[in-house]
C-alpha positions in Angstrom: 48.2 -12.0 -38.0 50.7 -9.2 -38.7 48.5 -7.7 -41.4 45.5 -7.8 -39.1 47.4 -5.8 -36.5 48.4 -3.1 -39.0 44.8 -2.8 -40.3 43.6 -2.2 -36.8 46.4 0.2 -35.9 44.5 3.4 -36.8 41.6 2.3 -34.7 43.9 1.5 -31.8 45.5 4.9 -32.1 42.1 6.6 -32.2 40.9 4.7 -29.1 44.1 5.5 -27.2 43.7 9.2 -28.1 40.0 9.1 -26.9 40.9 7.5 -23.6 43.7 10.0 -23.0 41.4 12.9 -23.8 38.7 11.6 -21.5 41.2 11.2 -18.7 42.3 14.8 -19.0 45.8 14.1 -20.3 45.2 14.8 -23.9 46.5 18.3 -23.9 43.9 19.4 -26.5 41.6 22.1 -25.2 38.1 22.5 -26.5 39.2 25.9 -27.9 41.4 24.1 -30.4 38.5 22.2 -32.0 37.4 25.1 -34.3 41.1 25.6 -35.3 41.3 21.9 -36.2 38.1 22.1 -38.3 39.4 25.3 -40.0 42.8 23.5 -40.7 41.0 20.6 -42.3 39.0 23.0 -44.5 42.1 24.7 -45.6 43.8 21.4 -46.2 40.9 20.3 -48.4 41.4 23.4 -50.5 45.2 23.0 -50.7 44.9 19.4 -51.7 42.3 20.1 -54.3 44.4 22.8 -55.9 47.7 21.0 -55.6 46.4 17.7 -57.1 44.3 19.4 -59.8 40.8 18.5 -58.5 37.7 20.6 -57.8 37.0 21.4 -54.1 33.8 19.3 -54.3 35.8 16.2 -55.4 37.9 16.2 -52.2 36.9 15.4 -48.7 39.3 15.4 -45.7 38.6 13.9 -42.4 41.0 13.3 -39.5 41.8 12.1 -36.1 44.8 13.3 -34.2 47.0 10.6 -35.9 45.3 9.8 -39.2 44.1 11.9 -42.2 41.8 10.3 -44.7 41.5 12.1 -48.0 38.7 10.9 -50.3 38.7 11.8 -53.9 35.6 11.2 -56.0 36.8 10.5 -59.6 35.2 7.8 -61.8 38.0 8.0 -64.3 40.7 7.6 -61.7 38.8 4.8 -60.0 38.8 2.8 -63.2 42.4 3.6 -64.0 45.3 1.1 -63.7 47.2 0.8 -60.4 50.2 2.9 -61.4 47.9 5.8 -62.4 46.0 5.6 -59.0 49.3 5.5 -57.1 50.7 8.5 -59.0 47.5 10.5 -58.3 47.6 9.4 -54.6 51.2 10.5 -54.4 50.3 14.0 -55.8 47.5 14.2 -53.2 49.8 13.2 -50.4 52.5 15.7 -51.5 50.0 18.5 -51.4 48.8 17.4 -47.9 52.3 16.9 -46.7 53.2 20.5 -47.7 50.3 21.8 -45.7 51.0 19.6 -42.7 54.6 20.9 -42.6 53.4 24.5 -42.3 50.8 23.8 -39.5 52.3 22.6 -36.2 48.9 21.7 -34.7 48.8 18.8 -37.1 52.3 17.5 -36.4 50.8 14.4 -34.7 49.5 13.0 -38.0 51.3 9.7 -38.7 49.2 8.2 -41.5 47.5 9.6 -44.6 45.0 7.4 -46.4 43.9 8.3 -49.9 40.5 6.8 -50.8 39.6 6.7 -54.4 35.9 6.8 -54.7 33.8 5.9 -57.7 30.4 7.5 -58.0 27.7 5.1 -59.1 25.5 6.4 -61.8 21.7 5.7 -61.8 19.7 7.3 -64.6 22.4 9.9 -65.3 22.5 11.1 -61.7 25.0 10.2 -58.9 23.0 7.9 -56.7 25.7 6.7 -54.3 29.4 6.1 -54.2 31.7 3.2 -53.4 35.4 3.1 -52.5 37.5 1.6 -55.3 40.9 1.7 -53.7 42.6 3.0 -50.5 46.3 3.7 -50.5 48.0 4.3 -47.2 51.1 6.5 -46.6 53.0 6.5 -43.3 55.3 9.0 -41.8 58.9 7.7 -41.8 61.9 8.7 -39.7 62.7 11.5 -42.2 59.2 13.0 -41.4 58.1 12.3 -45.0 55.1 10.2 -45.9 55.7 7.1 -48.0 53.3 4.6 -49.6 52.9 1.7 -47.3 51.9 -1.7 -48.7 50.6 -4.4 -46.4 
């Protein structure tokens, strides 16, 4: 039961944010939406550079409380758990550094790193599937730590 609650927590936070925004109490103006998109584009570049990936291998999406960073890497997807965790830590460290410098993203409480494996069909990438998702939550010290459920 406890695990179920924590898996639903990002969805509950997103719904709470949407209800608050619709009621007018969200405090986010429509003028900040382009800044939010620009911040995510910049974060994508910073994460790619900081973690040693090409810009095309990284995708960052976010809600006001949760950032999801997807990395498409077949070798990493097939690596052992420790290697995946080390890579995810490097990705989160790069993202954390960016978040610390941008106050408009201070509400972020969770960073998920999704390791995506591209499926090959006849030598071309046909589709992808998620191999692993590692979750990092902001602690009392304002740092993100790997959370295991």
